[in-house]
Every structure is written in C-alpha cells, then in structure tokens.
N, C-alpha and C positions, 0 to 999 in steps of 0.2 A: 674515478669519482662516482659513487653510487647515487642514484636518483631516489628521492623519496616518493612513495606512492601517496596520492591524495587520500585523506581519511575517509571521505564519503564513498570512495570506490574500493575500499579495502574488502568489504563483503561482496560475494557474488550476488547477482540479482537474477532470479529465475521465477517464472510464473508457469504453473501447470493448471490448465482448466480442463476438467474431465466432464464432458457432456453438459456443460453450463450448470452443473449442479455441485461441483466441488472444486474450489480454487485453493491451490497450495502455493505458497510464496516463500522465497528466501530473500535475504537482504532487507528485511524490515527493521527500521530503527525505533519506531514508536507508533502507537495507535492514537490518533487525535480524537476520533469519535466513532461510534457505531450504533446502529439500530437495525431494525428488520429490513429497511429499504436502502441503507447506505453505510459503507465503511470507509473511513478516511484514514490512510496510512502514510507515515513518513518512511520512504525507502531510500536506499543509497542512490537512486536515480531520480529522485524528486517525489512529490506528493502523488499518491495513487488513490483515486476515488473509485470505489466499486459500487455500482448501482444494481439493484435487483429487488427481489421479493423474498420474504422469509429468510433473510440472511442471519446466520448464527456463527459465532467464533467457535470452532471445534478444537483448535490447537493454538496455543500462544506460547512462544518461547523467544522473548526478546533478547535473551542472552545469546541465543544461536541465530537470531534474526528470522525465525520461522513462524508463519501464521497459516492456518487453514480456515477457510470459510465454506460453510455449506448453505445451500439455498439456490434459488434461481438467479443466475447472474445475467443481467441485461446489458451492462456496459462497463468497460474499464477505461478510465481517463487519467492521463498523467499531466501534472503541472511541473514546470521547470523548478529546479532547486532554488534559483535566485528570485522566485516570485515573492513580492511584498504584499503585506496586508493580512488580515485575519481570516479565519475560516469563512465567515459570512460574506466578506467581500469577494473571496475566491468563488464561492458557490453562486452568489447572486450578482456578480459583476459590478459591485459598488465600490 
C-alpha cells in the first residue's frame, strides 16, 4: 500500500544566503507582505520572516516556489505551520 506525501512537504525547501546580501529560496507558497525592512513568506515549512534593510524582491516564481531577495539580511525567523492569528498578532505578540 502506497503512502501519500503531505501536500505542504511536496516542494523542497532550501535557503541560500550569500554574504548577507542575496537570499535565494525554494519551497515558497506565497508572499504575505514585503517592504524594505521585512519580507513575510509562506513556505512549505511554515511562515518565514526576513528582517533587514533595503530589501528588494529580485525574482519571484510562485509556480516554481522560488524567490530571491537582495539587500542587507539581518535575521531569518520561522513560525510553525499551525500558528493561529493574523500577521499583526504574529509580529507584535497580540
């Protein structure tokens, strides 16, 4: 009997950070928001928040699950897939 793979794990998830200036990602399902200081992405492994300065989306291919971000990356933070609440409650703990 064959086992079914969970849908959220179907895409591989890989991050490559080159010199804190270029972040390339696979396994991205959606982009919730972005500006010069923060990018919030839905990945196959949960919500990923990228903090930094001068952040710009250089490549976006949601069909292939690929995203590239340029700028100074200060922090990468994951939240679990099962997290409840909206964007503001996640960011500000409300």
